[in-house]
C-alpha positions as a printed NumPy array, in Angstrom:
array([[ -2.365,  -4.27 ,  -1.344],
       [  0.49 ,  -2.698,   0.581],
       [  1.761,   0.873,   0.284],
       [  5.386,   1.34 ,   1.373],
       [  7.815,   4.257,   1.424],
       [ 10.083,   4.135,  -1.613],
       [ 12.999,   5.407,   0.458],
       [ 12.981,   3.388,   3.706],
       [ 10.407,   0.64 ,   3.082],
       [  8.132,   1.705,   5.958],
       [  4.64 ,   0.199,   5.538],
       [  2.215,   3.105,   5.18 ],
       [ -1.021,   1.21 ,   4.595],
       [ -2.22 ,  -2.375,   4.15 ],
       [ -5.509,  -3.198,   2.438],
       [ -6.981,  -6.652,   2.807],
       [ -9.798,  -7.861,   0.593],
       [-13.133,  -7.264,   2.295],
       [-11.658,  -4.685,   4.673],
       [-14.261,  -2.056,   3.786],
       [-16.883,  -1.36 ,   1.153],
       [-14.924,   1.457,  -0.522],
       [-12.042,  -0.711,  -1.706],
       [ -8.336,   0.124,  -1.57 ],
       [ -7.249,   3.717,  -1.069],
       [ -5.754,   5.664,  -3.924],
       [ -2.08 ,   6.734,  -3.682],
       [ -3.207,  10.364,  -3.37 ],
       [ -5.302,   9.46 ,  -0.304],
       [ -2.335,   7.759,   1.366],
       [ -0.164,  10.755,   0.564],
       [ -2.732,  13.165,   2.044],
       [ -3.092,  11.009,   5.171],
       [  0.617,  11.502,   5.928],
       [  0.847,  15.147,   4.751],
       [  2.998,  14.067,   1.798],
       [  5.878,  12.722,   3.913],
       [  6.896,   9.329,   5.243],
       [  6.37 ,   9.338,   9.027],
       [  9.563,   7.326,   9.552],
       [ 12.17 ,   8.98 ,   7.325],
       [ 10.481,  12.22 ,   6.197],
       [ 10.984,  11.43 ,   2.495],
       [  8.434,  13.05 ,   0.199],
       [  5.767,  10.574,  -0.918],
       [  5.32 ,  10.594,  -4.666],
       [  2.811,   9.093,  -7.03 ],
       [  3.79 ,   5.533,  -7.99 ],
       [  4.612,   4.797, -11.597],
       [  4.329,   1.461, -13.41 ],
       [  7.883,   0.559, -12.351],
       [  6.885,   0.899,  -8.666],
       [  4.068,  -1.634,  -8.799],
       [  4.917,  -5.218,  -7.875],
       [  2.469,  -8.072,  -8.245],
       [  3.271, -11.056,  -6.081],
       [  1.391, -14.336,  -5.657],
       [ -0.4  , -15.036,  -2.414],
       [  1.464, -17.277,  -0.032],
       [ -1.601, -19.231,   1.095],
       [ -3.173, -21.926,  -1.079],
       [ -6.434, -21.001,  -2.885],
       [ -8.548, -22.936,  -0.359],
       [ -7.449, -20.537,   2.397],
       [ -8.456, -17.464,   0.367],
       [-12.131, -18.152,   0.928],
       [-11.886, -18.08 ,   4.728]])
């Protein structure tokens, strides 16, 4: 799961499966971490809507997922 700035595309946070026991961070946590602004462009970070969510297939074959 990757959080990016809607304005400039700066990667704000990357979550990889198994990274920690709490799971991925909520958008509000990412927003609070950066005081509500993108550190690169200063654009206000909003709450993502359904149109902002993209689901893409993994690039690696399923055998590599288990590693």
